[in-house]
Residue, then its C-alpha position, 0 to 999 in steps of 0.5 A: m773278762p778276756k784279755v785284750k792283745p797288745v796287737p789285734d789279729a791280722m795287723h803286724t807290729v810296724t805298720p805305715h801311716l800315709i797322710c795324702a793330700g786326697a786319702a780317697d783318691a789315694i786309696e783308688f790309686y793304691k786299688k789299681a796299681f797295687k791290688a790293694v784291697e780296702e778294709s775301713r774307711l772313717p770319713g769326718p767333717q768336710g769330707r776327710l778321711m780321718h782313718a781308713m784301712i788298705r791290705i797290699e800283699g796282705s798287710a796293712v797300710m792305715l791312710v789319713d787326708e792332710m790336716p795341716e791343723c794338726g799338723a798332718l802333711g804329705p810329701r806333696s806338701l813337706k816337698g818330698s818324703p825321707v821314707t820309702i815303704h819296702l814291698y815284697v811281691e810274686d812278680v816284680d816286674a808286672f807289679v812296677r808295670r801296673a803301678v806305672d800304668a796306673g800313674a806310678k813314677i819309676t825312680m829305679p829301674v827294675a834290675d837283678m840286685f847282689w842281695g838277691d832280689r830284683y829290686g826296682k823303685l817308685e814314688d806314687p802320685f801322692g808323693h810316697h816312694w816305694s820300693v818293690a823286690t821278688h827275691v830271686r835267689d838266696v845270697s850268703p853274707e859273705e857274698m854280699q860282702k864281695a859284691m859290696q867290695k867289688m862295687g866300692a872298687k868300681e866307685t873308686v876307679 
């Protein structure tokens, strides 16, 4: 009997698992906004999704409908989320435009950052936070440290 792999093929060791008020609608949003590809959907009793999986830029994201009776509540029910999911993409500006056109809200406009990424932040219609970036230049740890020190000096002035 062949040994089962502890991490299945095409999966990473860390995989976001989003709880959404309306997971089926969330899947459609992610398809339109993030060019997600739906891989699986397991509907349960009362039509709620017990499990679903999409891929965004090649990475798996799992989804489930809210199930308050099991303690599964999404950001809207919890009045926010302390979690931000980070995506690296080929063209952050085009990605953010498409996401906004599909219903996401910009919470930090895209800009060039001192650490070498062109970076911005979004909130999706389901309350999940996303940071999105395209790496545009390599920056040494020393350069990063100097840039942070300059920022700190500006904040204290």
